[in-house]
Backbone as CSV, one residue per row, in Angstrom:
resi,resn,N_x,N_y,N_z,CA_x,CA_y,CA_z,C_x,C_y,C_z
1,MET,116.750,100.459,108.335,115.419,100.307,108.919,114.571,99.417,108.031
2,THR,113.613,98.757,108.634,112.723,97.877,107.887,111.516,98.661,107.417
3,ALA,111.116,98.478,106.142,109.997,99.231,105.581,108.692,98.769,106.172
4,THR,107.822,99.726,106.454,106.476,99.418,106.933,105.422,100.012,106.036
5,GLY,105.860,100.661,104.946,104.916,101.337,104.060,104.802,102.804,104.373
6,ALA,105.373,103.285,105.478,105.295,104.696,105.802,106.299,105.473,104.974
7,ILE,105.967,106.730,104.677,106.857,107.574,103.917,107.677,108.421,104.872
8,PRO,109.014,108.397,104.772,109.829,109.194,105.665,109.486,110.669,105.531
9,ALA,109.393,111.370,106.652,109.010,112.775,106.628,110.038,113.631,105.930
10,THR,111.284,113.154,105.872,112.346,113.939,105.265,112.549,113.624,103.795
11,ALA,111.708,112.772,103.219,111.885,112.406,101.813,111.727,113.627,100.937
12,PRO,112.622,113.827,99.925,112.507,114.968,99.047,111.197,114.932,98.271
13,THR,110.695,116.085,97.977,109.475,116.158,97.180,109.821,116.071,95.714
14,GLY,108.838,115.682,94.907,109.044,115.551,93.480,108.705,116.824,92.748
15,PRO,108.455,116.740,91.420,108.183,117.894,90.608,106.905,118.604,91.040
16,SER,106.773,119.865,90.597,105.672,120.699,91.074,104.314,120.182,90.651
17,GLY,104.218,119.468,89.522,102.923,118.983,89.062,102.438,117.744,89.777
18,ALA,103.256,117.213,90.696,102.947,115.929,91.297,101.730,115.961,92.204
19,ALA,101.380,117.139,92.753,100.286,117.213,93.711,98.944,116.841,93.089
20,GLN,98.855,116.884,91.786,97.600,116.578,91.108,97.440,115.073,90.882
21,ARG,98.420,114.295,91.244,98.368,112.869,90.993,98.042,112.111,92.267
22,HIS,97.867,110.783,92.155,97.420,109.971,93.278,98.541,109.056,93.779
23,ARG,98.409,108.638,95.018,99.385,107.718,95.579,99.121,106.301,95.092
24,VAL,100.185,105.534,95.032,100.110,104.111,94.706,100.346,103.352,96.004
25,ALA,99.583,102.294,96.242,99.744,101.557,97.496,99.570,100.065,97.281
26,LEU,100.396,99.292,97.978,100.235,97.844,98.077,99.849,97.534,99.513
27,HIS,98.763,96.809,99.687,98.214,96.519,101.002,98.320,95.015,101.265
28,GLY,99.319,94.602,102.042,99.456,93.189,102.390,99.523,92.270,101.193
29,VAL,100.316,92.644,100.194,100.330,91.902,98.925,101.240,90.678,98.995
30,THR,100.666,89.543,98.685,101.396,88.292,98.495,101.081,87.799,97.094
31,HIS,102.114,87.309,96.403,101.862,86.809,95.050,102.559,85.471,94.842
32,VAL,101.793,84.507,94.364,102.274,83.161,94.069,102.017,82.885,92.593
33,TYR,103.024,82.343,91.925,102.791,81.931,90.535,103.209,80.474,90.354
34,ALA,102.648,79.877,89.325,102.907,78.462,89.064,104.232,78.297,88.335
35,GLY,105.132,77.492,88.894,106.387,77.161,88.239,106.412,75.708,87.814
36,ARG,107.438,75.315,87.103,107.525,73.942,86.611,107.599,72.938,87.755
37,GLY,108.260,73.351,88.833,108.390,72.443,89.958,107.345,72.645,91.039
38,GLY,106.335,73.464,90.750,105.307,73.747,91.738,105.137,75.241,91.939
39,ASP,104.281,75.622,92.848,104.012,77.032,93.104,105.254,77.736,93.658
40,VAL,105.422,78.998,93.245,106.555,79.818,93.676,106.010,81.046,94.382
41,LEU,106.462,81.264,95.610,106.083,82.449,96.374,107.020,83.586,95.973
42,ALA,106.509,84.509,95.154,107.343,85.591,94.626,107.421,86.771,95.584
43,LEU,106.286,87.179,96.142,106.226,88.296,97.087,105.476,87.831,98.325
44,ASP,105.932,88.288,99.477,105.329,87.837,100.724,104.941,89.030,101.592
45,HIS,103.660,89.323,101.629,103.071,90.340,102.494,103.825,91.674,102.390
46,VAL,103.741,92.280,101.222,104.402,93.564,100.977,103.417,94.706,101.216
47,ASP,103.806,95.640,102.077,103.075,96.889,102.286,103.957,98.025,101.780
48,LEU,103.376,98.889,100.949,104.168,99.956,100.347,103.251,101.099,99.943
49,VAL,103.689,102.320,100.196,102.996,103.512,99.712,103.988,104.359,98.931
50,ILE,103.614,104.763,97.722,104.420,105.653,96.896,103.614,106.926,96.696
51,GLU,104.142,108.033,97.205,103.430,109.296,97.138,103.585,109.941,95.759
52,PRO,102.637,110.807,95.373,102.729,111.481,94.075,104.046,112.242,93.913
53,GLY,104.656,112.076,92.752,105.874,112.798,92.426,107.146,112.168,92.916
54,GLU,107.067,111.086,93.682,108.283,110.419,94.135,108.940,109.665,92.991
55,PHE,110.240,109.513,93.105,111.006,108.647,92.209,111.552,107.535,93.090
56,VAL,110.932,106.361,93.016,111.269,105.253,93.894,112.057,104.209,93.102
57,SER,113.300,103.985,93.523,114.144,102.965,92.905,114.042,101.677,93.709
58,VAL,114.075,100.539,93.015,113.976,99.234,93.665,115.168,98.384,93.240
59,VAL,115.903,97.873,94.233,117.029,96.982,93.961,116.839,95.693,94.746
60,GLY,117.500,94.661,94.286,117.411,93.365,94.959,118.036,92.309,94.093
61,PRO,118.315,91.137,94.652,118.933,90.056,93.874,117.999,89.555,92.776
62,SER,118.561,88.897,91.791,117.752,88.319,90.713,116.734,87.351,91.297
63,GLY,115.516,87.427,90.778,114.472,86.525,91.218,113.792,86.914,92.509
64,CYS,114.037,88.156,92.995,113.480,88.551,94.291,112.066,89.115,94.186
65,GLY,111.557,89.298,92.970,110.196,89.782,92.821,110.089,91.238,92.400
66,LYS,111.200,91.860,91.983,111.159,93.266,91.558,110.201,93.456,90.389
67,SER,110.372,92.646,89.354,109.508,92.780,88.180,108.073,92.365,88.481
68,THR,107.902,91.407,89.412,106.551,91.027,89.835,105.867,92.208,90.499
69,LEU,106.593,92.928,91.351,106.062,94.120,91.998,105.605,95.137,90.960
70,LEU,106.465,95.395,89.973,106.109,96.342,88.912,104.904,95.845,88.124
71,GLY,104.881,94.542,87.812,103.778,93.984,87.032,102.441,94.077,87.739
72,LEU,102.448,93.969,89.068,101.204,94.105,89.832,100.677,95.530,89.755
73,ILE,101.584,96.508,89.844,101.155,97.901,89.733,100.710,98.205,88.312
74,ALA,101.389,97.618,87.325,100.984,97.816,85.931,99.631,97.178,85.630
75,GLY,99.223,96.201,86.448,97.968,95.497,86.205,98.114,94.310,85.288
76,PHE,99.363,93.856,85.057,99.569,92.695,84.197,99.063,91.418,84.867
77,HIS,99.047,91.405,86.205,98.478,90.287,86.945,97.927,90.803,88.259
78,ARG,97.078,90.012,88.889,96.438,90.373,90.153,97.140,89.654,91.301
79,PRO,97.249,90.306,92.454,97.905,89.642,93.579,97.119,88.436,94.071
80,THR,97.835,87.434,94.559,97.176,86.263,95.132,96.399,86.647,96.381
81,ARG,97.013,87.507,97.193,96.345,88.064,98.372,96.718,89.537,98.486
82,GLY,95.823,90.336,99.065,96.079,91.752,99.238,95.508,92.572,98.090
83,ARG,95.782,93.868,98.127,95.235,94.801,97.143,96.326,95.760,96.673
84,VAL,96.199,96.182,95.414,97.058,97.220,94.852,96.139,98.341,94.392
85,THR,96.398,99.568,94.846,95.496,100.673,94.538,96.250,101.856,93.948
86,LEU,95.537,102.619,93.132,95.986,103.911,92.626,94.925,104.910,93.049
87,GLY,95.271,105.789,93.983,94.251,106.623,94.588,93.307,105.749,95.397
88,ASP,92.016,105.931,95.178,91.014,105.134,95.897,90.566,103.914,95.110
89,GLU,91.126,103.707,93.925,90.664,102.639,93.042,91.625,101.461,93.060
90,GLU,91.077,100.249,93.143,91.901,99.051,93.056,92.323,98.818,91.617
91,ILE,93.585,98.476,91.412,94.097,98.177,90.074,93.675,96.766,89.702
92,ARG,92.925,96.654,88.610,92.404,95.349,88.182,92.919,94.935,86.807
93,GLY,93.707,95.793,86.177,94.251,95.474,84.866,95.051,96.647,84.352
94,PRO,95.697,96.505,83.184,96.461,97.611,82.606,95.550,98.795,82.282
95,GLY,96.130,99.978,82.225,95.363,101.163,81.879,96.277,102.307,81.499
96,PRO,95.735,103.327,80.837,96.554,104.461,80.395,97.080,105.312,81.542
97,ASP,96.576,105.084,82.768,97.086,105.830,83.915,98.431,105.309,84.397
98,ARG,98.927,104.214,83.780,100.247,103.670,84.076,101.001,103.426,82.784
99,GLY,102.156,104.078,82.653,103.003,103.873,81.487,104.166,102.965,81.845
100,VAL,104.499,102.035,80.955,105.544,101.045,81.235,106.673,101.183,80.216
101,VAL,107.902,101.201,80.723,109.096,101.247,79.883,109.937,100.019,80.208
102,PHE,110.205,99.188,79.201,110.929,97.936,79.400,112.417,98.100,79.074
103,GLN,113.202,97.068,79.377,114.638,97.114,79.104,114.917,97.219,77.613
104,GLN,114.197,96.469,76.809,114.354,96.522,75.364,113.224,97.347,74.760
105,PRO,113.533,98.393,74.017,112.478,99.209,73.414,111.589,98.361,72.506
106,ASN,110.284,98.434,72.713,109.348,97.664,71.886,108.633,98.599,70.925
107,LEU,109.439,99.315,70.141,108.907,100.276,69.173,108.504,99.554,67.894
108,TYR,107.567,100.144,67.162,107.088,99.534,65.926,107.899,100.064,64.748
109,PRO,108.665,99.198,64.071,109.583,99.669,63.028,108.887,100.203,61.782
110,TRP,107.624,99.847,61.571,106.912,100.344,60.388,106.297,101.730,60.625
111,MET,106.425,102.242,61.837,105.936,103.579,62.173,107.111,104.526,62.353
112,SER,106.877,105.794,62.082,107.894,106.799,62.357,108.024,107.002,63.862
113,VAL,109.050,107.741,64.249,109.241,108.066,65.660,108.017,108.797,66.200
114,ARG,107.524,109.783,65.459,106.338,110.533,65.900,105.121,109.617,66.009
115,GLU,104.930,108.745,65.052,103.765,107.852,65.068,103.828,106.893,66.256
116,ASN,105.038,106.437,66.616,105.176,105.587,67.796,104.739,106.328,69.051
117,VAL,105.175,107.560,69.200,104.840,108.340,70.390,103.351,108.642,70.438
118,ALA,102.752,108.869,69.282,101.337,109.237,69.217,100.395,108.041,69.260
119,LEU,100.938,106.833,69.408,100.094,105.641,69.319,99.015,105.609,70.402
120,GLY,99.389,105.898,71.644,98.410,105.866,72.736,97.245,106.815,72.500
121,PRO,97.529,108.093,72.230,96.433,109.015,71.912,95.613,108.577,70.696
122,ARG,96.273,107.965,69.712,95.535,107.483,68.546,94.545,106.391,68.943
123,LEU,94.977,105.461,69.805,94.083,104.390,70.239,92.944,104.927,71.087
124,ARG,93.145,106.091,71.713,92.084,106.721,72.497,91.249,107.673,71.641
125,HIS,91.481,107.640,70.320,90.703,108.409,69.352,90.862,109.918,69.533
126,VAL,92.072,110.327,69.951,92.389,111.751,69.991,92.551,112.242,68.560
127,ARG,92.084,113.447,68.289,92.169,113.991,66.929,93.614,114.076,66.458
128,ARG,93.780,113.930,65.135,95.121,113.856,64.559,95.978,115.057,64.920
129,ALA,95.439,116.256,64.793,96.225,117.451,65.079,96.655,117.490,66.543
130,GLN,95.764,117.063,67.430,96.088,117.089,68.857,97.137,116.050,69.201
131,ARG,97.015,114.835,68.644,98.002,113.810,68.977,99.364,114.136,68.366
132,ARG,99.370,114.827,67.226,100.651,115.280,66.668,101.294,116.307,67.598
133,ALA,100.469,117.206,68.129,100.991,118.215,69.050,101.538,117.561,70.316
134,ILE,100.833,116.536,70.826,101.305,115.811,72.007,102.652,115.154,71.712
135,ALA,102.726,114.459,70.574,103.959,113.762,70.213,105.115,114.735,70.037
136,ASP,104.861,115.853,69.357,105.939,116.812,69.111,106.416,117.459,70.413
137,ARG,105.494,117.724,71.335,105.895,118.295,72.629,106.781,117.319,73.395
138,LEU,106.419,116.042,73.395,107.185,115.050,74.138,108.515,114.733,73.462
139,LEU,108.537,114.741,72.142,109.792,114.519,71.445,110.768,115.657,71.725
140,ALA,110.249,116.879,71.851,111.107,117.995,72.241,111.614,117.800,73.673
141,LEU,110.738,117.301,74.538,111.109,117.079,75.930,112.244,116.080,76.052
142,VAL,112.226,115.015,75.238,113.262,113.977,75.327,114.401,114.199,74.337
143,GLY,114.403,115.348,73.646,115.508,115.679,72.765,115.518,114.961,71.437
144,LEU,114.333,114.607,70.937,114.253,113.886,69.661,113.431,114.630,68.611
145,ALA,113.228,115.921,68.795,112.361,116.671,67.888,112.826,116.555,66.431
146,GLU,114.115,116.597,66.205,114.614,116.580,64.827,114.542,115.188,64.195
147,PHE,114.190,114.172,64.992,114.089,112.807,64.458,112.640,112.330,64.346
148,ALA,111.690,113.248,64.434,110.272,112.877,64.468,109.852,112.050,63.264
149,ASP,110.398,112.347,62.095,109.978,111.659,60.872,110.889,110.497,60.492
150,HIS,111.858,110.194,61.338,112.751,109.071,61.070,112.075,107.750,61.430
151,ALA,112.604,106.674,60.867,112.202,105.334,61.294,112.903,105.030,62.615
152,THR,112.267,104.232,63.457,112.841,103.961,64.772,114.153,103.192,64.679
153,TYR,114.329,102.372,63.622,115.567,101.599,63.512,116.752,102.472,63.120
154,GLU,116.489,103.735,62.800,117.576,104.666,62.512,118.123,105.317,63.780
155,LEU,117.495,105.059,64.912,117.919,105.651,66.170,118.911,104.747,66.893
156,SER,119.780,105.363,67.682,120.684,104.589,68.546,119.884,103.966,69.681
157,GLY,120.540,103.085,70.449,119.850,102.431,71.557,119.323,103.428,72.582
158,GLY,120.153,104.417,72.953,119.711,105.427,73.903,118.575,106.265,73.373
159,MET,118.622,106.588,72.087,117.546,107.378,71.460,116.245,106.567,71.420
160,GLN,116.344,105.271,71.166,115.147,104.429,71.172,114.516,104.392,72.557
161,GLN,115.350,104.365,73.598,114.798,104.387,74.950,114.112,105.719,75.236
162,ARG,114.686,106.820,74.747,114.033,108.114,74.931,112.693,108.147,74.205
163,CYS,112.652,107.531,73.032,111.395,107.451,72.287,110.374,106.622,73.059
164,GLN,110.834,105.517,73.651,109.929,104.677,74.426,109.386,105.435,75.647
165,ILE,110.235,106.240,76.293,109.788,107.043,77.431,108.752,108.065,76.969
166,ALA,109.007,108.723,75.846,108.048,109.698,75.316,106.715,109.030,75.011
167,ARG,106.758,107.829,74.445,105.512,107.119,74.138,104.751,106.778,75.412
168,ALA,105.479,106.373,76.456,104.828,106.067,77.724,104.190,107.308,78.342
169,LEU,104.811,108.482,78.133,104.285,109.725,78.698,103.116,110.295,77.896
170,ALA,102.891,109.800,76.684,101.893,110.407,75.797,100.470,110.312,76.336
171,ASN,100.209,109.328,77.202,98.881,109.221,77.816,98.786,109.981,79.140
172,ASP,99.848,110.745,79.473,99.908,111.479,80.740,99.592,110.549,81.907
173,PRO,100.357,109.467,82.066,100.046,108.477,83.107,100.265,109.030,84.506
174,GLU,99.569,108.448,85.465,99.780,108.788,86.865,101.187,108.381,87.312
175,ILE,101.612,107.217,86.840,102.896,106.664,87.284,103.620,106.051,86.100
176,LEU,104.932,106.251,86.071,105.782,105.690,85.034,106.533,104.516,85.645
177,LEU,106.344,103.330,85.082,106.935,102.092,85.585,108.074,101.686,84.656
178,MET,109.279,101.585,85.197,110.458,101.369,84.367,111.199,100.130,84.859
179,ASP,111.271,99.115,84.007,111.864,97.833,84.365,113.249,97.692,83.734
180,GLU,114.273,98.089,84.484,115.667,98.051,84.029,115.828,98.666,82.639
181,PRO,115.357,99.896,82.440,115.337,100.458,81.086,116.720,100.738,80.503
182,PHE,117.752,100.855,81.347,119.081,101.182,80.845,120.043,100.004,80.943
183,GLY,119.529,98.833,81.281,120.375,97.679,81.513,121.162,97.224,80.312
184,ALA,120.658,97.471,79.102,121.324,96.989,77.891,122.232,98.042,77.258
185,LEU,122.359,99.220,77.888,123.147,100.303,77.312,124.585,100.252,77.810
186,ASP,125.506,100.809,77.021,126.890,100.908,77.469,126.984,101.931,78.600
187,ALA,128.088,101.911,79.328,128.216,102.695,80.558,128.038,104.194,80.314
188,LEU,128.665,104.741,79.269,128.570,106.176,79.018,127.151,106.580,78.640
189,THR,126.513,105.791,77.764,125.139,106.087,77.377,124.206,105.961,78.573
190,ARG,124.479,104.985,79.421,123.632,104.772,80.597,123.679,105.986,81.525
191,GLU,124.876,106.509,81.786,124.981,107.683,82.649,124.290,108.884,82.025
192,ARG,124.440,109.048,80.738,123.778,110.167,80.057,122.262,110.022,80.132
193,MET,121.773,108.802,79.965,120.330,108.570,80.038,119.803,108.806,81.452
194,GLN,120.596,108.503,82.460,120.174,108.782,83.840,119.930,110.280,84.029
195,ASP,120.857,111.105,83.535,120.697,112.553,83.660,119.486,113.037,82.870
196,GLU,119.292,112.466,81.681,118.146,112.876,80.871,116.832,112.468,81.522
197,LEU,116.818,111.282,82.146,115.600,110.843,82.813,115.262,111.760,83.984
198,LEU,116.260,112.194,84.748,116.003,113.123,85.843,115.394,114.423,85.327
199,THR,115.904,114.907,84.190,115.356,116.128,83.601,113.910,115.918,83.165
200,ILE,113.633,114.783,82.522,112.269,114.481,82.073,111.334,114.375,83.272
201,TRP,111.784,113.693,84.340,110.959,113.528,85.542,110.631,114.880,86.172
202,ARG,111.638,115.742,86.289,111.407,117.053,86.886,110.430,117.879,86.049
203,ASP,110.512,117.742,84.722,109.660,118.543,83.839,108.257,117.968,83.693
204,ALA,108.134,116.632,83.665,106.838,116.011,83.364,105.980,115.807,84.606
205,GLY,106.569,115.590,85.762,105.803,115.499,86.995,105.252,114.138,87.348
206,GLN,105.608,113.097,86.586,105.096,111.765,86.894,105.743,111.176,88.149
207,THR,105.001,110.305,88.816,105.573,109.411,89.819,106.330,108.322,89.054
208,VAL,107.484,107.913,89.562,108.292,106.906,88.863,108.631,105.762,89.814
209,LEU,108.439,104.527,89.331,108.955,103.331,89.984,109.991,102.745,89.042
210,PHE,111.230,102.633,89.512,112.363,102.299,88.650,113.056,101.055,89.183
211,ILE,113.048,99.980,88.397,113.699,98.716,88.772,115.111,98.704,88.199
212,THR,116.090,98.329,89.028,117.460,98.270,88.556,118.250,97.257,89.382
213,HIS,119.359,96.765,88.810,120.303,95.930,89.553,121.459,96.766,90.100
214,SER,121.528,98.029,89.689,122.657,98.873,90.051,122.332,99.724,91.283
215,VAL,123.080,99.521,92.358,122.881,100.318,93.569,123.173,101.792,93.281
216,GLU,124.246,102.054,92.549,124.605,103.447,92.245,123.502,104.121,91.434
217,GLU,122.965,103.434,90.443,121.896,104.004,89.628,120.655,104.274,90.471
218,ALA,120.307,103.320,91.331,119.137,103.479,92.194,119.274,104.708,93.080
219,LEU,120.449,104.897,93.644,120.695,105.997,94.570,120.794,107.328,93.837
220,TYR,121.380,107.329,92.658,121.544,108.556,91.879,120.200,109.097,91.401
221,LEU,119.282,108.200,91.052,118.004,108.622,90.490,116.909,108.825,91.534
222,GLY,116.884,107.994,92.559,115.708,107.917,93.413,115.608,108.996,94.481
223,THR,114.366,109.302,94.866,114.129,110.042,96.109,114.028,109.056,97.270
224,ARG,113.787,107.777,96.960,113.825,106.670,97.915,114.413,105.474,97.203
225,VAL,115.094,104.625,97.964,115.582,103.349,97.438,114.990,102.240,98.294
226,LEU,114.293,101.305,97.649,113.768,100.128,98.325,114.687,98.948,98.036
227,VAL,115.072,98.223,99.085,115.883,97.021,98.934,114.993,95.819,99.223
228,MET,114.991,94.852,98.294,114.187,93.652,98.463,115.055,92.465,98.842
229,SER,114.473,91.594,99.642,115.160,90.380,100.079,115.143,89.344,98.965
230,PRO,115.996,88.312,99.069,115.855,87.166,98.165,114.451,86.566,98.296
231,ARG,114.024,85.856,97.252,112.678,85.274,97.236,112.425,84.413,98.468
232,PRO,111.236,84.574,99.086,110.135,85.442,98.676,110.421,86.912,98.970
233,GLY,110.091,87.767,98.006,110.438,89.166,98.090,109.713,89.911,99.202
234,ARG,110.502,90.586,100.001,109.990,91.497,101.022,110.835,92.766,100.953
235,ILE,110.284,93.885,101.378,111.048,95.124,101.433,111.761,95.162,102.780
236,VAL,113.082,95.092,102.733,113.861,95.016,103.969,114.537,96.337,104.312
237,LEU,114.552,97.270,103.369,115.104,98.595,103.639,114.366,99.610,102.786
238,ASP,113.930,100.685,103.406,113.288,101.805,102.711,114.128,103.030,103.030
239,GLN,115.029,103.368,102.114,116.048,104.378,102.370,115.726,105.699,101.669
240,PRO,115.364,106.754,102.423,115.204,108.065,101.787,116.549,108.573,101.280
241,VAL,116.531,109.289,100.161,117.761,109.828,99.571,117.767,111.337,99.811
242,PRO,118.780,111.869,100.506,118.733,113.261,100.949,119.148,114.297,99.917
243,PHE,119.613,113.860,98.745,120.152,114.814,97.778,119.021,115.419,96.938
244,PRO,118.881,116.751,96.900,117.824,117.375,96.101,117.949,116.982,94.630
245,PRO,116.812,116.674,93.983,116.872,116.221,92.584,117.572,117.207,91.653
246,HIS,117.440,118.518,91.907,118.031,119.497,90.987,119.543,119.655,91.191
247,GLU,120.105,119.007,92.204,121.534,119.124,92.471,122.309,117.870,92.067
248,ARG,121.688,116.977,91.355,122.374,115.732,91.019,123.208,115.907,89.751
249,ASP,124.463,115.566,89.875,125.379,115.587,88.747,126.435,114.521,88.987
250,ARG,127.351,114.396,88.069,128.319,113.301,88.173,129.217,113.424,89.397
251,ALA,129.450,114.648,89.857,130.278,114.831,91.042,129.622,114.231,92.277
252,LEU,128.275,114.122,92.257,127.564,113.576,93.408,128.005,112.144,93.705
253,ARG,128.347,111.397,92.679,128.712,109.987,92.858,129.935,109.817,93.771
254,GLU,130.737,110.883,93.924,131.923,110.819,94.780,131.713,111.533,96.110
255,HIS,130.523,112.056,96.330,130.232,112.749,97.584,130.289,111.738,98.735
256,PRO,130.912,112.080,99.845,131.052,111.111,100.945,129.731,110.520,101.423
257,GLU,128.677,111.336,101.497,127.393,110.805,101.953,126.806,109.851,100.932
258,PHE,126.983,110.150,99.644,126.527,109.249,98.584,127.275,107.918,98.678
259,VAL,128.592,107.988,98.858,129.408,106.779,98.947,128.993,105.947,100.158
260,ALA,128.696,106.625,101.278,128.292,105.902,102.485,126.949,105.219,102.305
261,LEU,125.993,105.905,101.662,124.680,105.302,101.416,124.799,104.127,100.451
262,ARG,125.642,104.292,99.433,125.855,103.196,98.476,126.412,101.967,99.198
263,ALA,127.343,102.198,100.124,127.926,101.082,100.881,126.868,100.447,101.800
264,ARG,126.011,101.263,102.413,124.994,100.719,103.310,124.018,99.828,102.535
265,ILE,123.579,100.318,101.377,122.649,99.532,100.568,123.331,98.263,100.073
266,GLY,124.607,98.403,99.697,125.359,97.230,99.258,125.465,96.171,100.336
267,ARG,125.685,96.608,101.589,125.767,95.655,102.692,124.423,94.949,102.879
268,GLU,123.327,95.683,102.720,121.994,95.086,102.868,121.773,94.012,101.800
269,LEU,122.397,94.192,100.647,122.291,93.227,99.552,123.350,92.130,99.643
270,GLY,124.220,92.214,100.665,125.268,91.209,100.809,126.431,91.403,99.868
271,LEU,126.635,92.669,99.400,127.694,92.942,98.443,129.000,93.338,99.121
272,ALA,128.965,93.518,100.429,130.198,93.932,101.130,130.189,93.342,102.535
């Protein structure tokens, strides 16, 4: 089916804390940026609504505008036409209500793991004892409590990504924006991080927008999978995922319905 911005009635609900958060919406968004050979139409009239607590995965060919979509919600740039909103407010720039996790961890090596996680609260002038408590709670959530006083370069790649996720959560953002966060990890670490991210999402209650090139990863993690067309980017499929978040495990990847959905999304991407 072609996406119209409507949320399927059968879409699974997210974590219990999600009701306190706001929906994210793109209203007729078109985005053009300047390229070396002239203007490039990255997104073309995208309408999208992401409800509180959803985990929305986005897949599409390289250059289709996935990262542009995420950047507009993050407030890194403004749409050429249309509006991007969080609740009733138009997004006009970056803010603590949106946490961003990139493919490569951008941790500060001169700070400890705890200090990296506590950076956001520190910049908001939260008292030292409170920001330490926030950091320690989140480090426990992502399984890094025993590494709080370590330097970040002492962590493995997967551990650094968990630290980056904890840092993004430290401001209690409305939405967590993740741009191919596991793309640089080996296959075993990537699968383990997928399971850990599902646990963090269920416990923390954030809305998640997750960019990936992997159809299997998108389907395993998401409550919805959005498929984007080649540039100019449009949403050509909005696929609800029927598997309850608490029932996802490695055996799910071989479930006939999972395999069928993976094949359907693959066909939409021209992979089969």
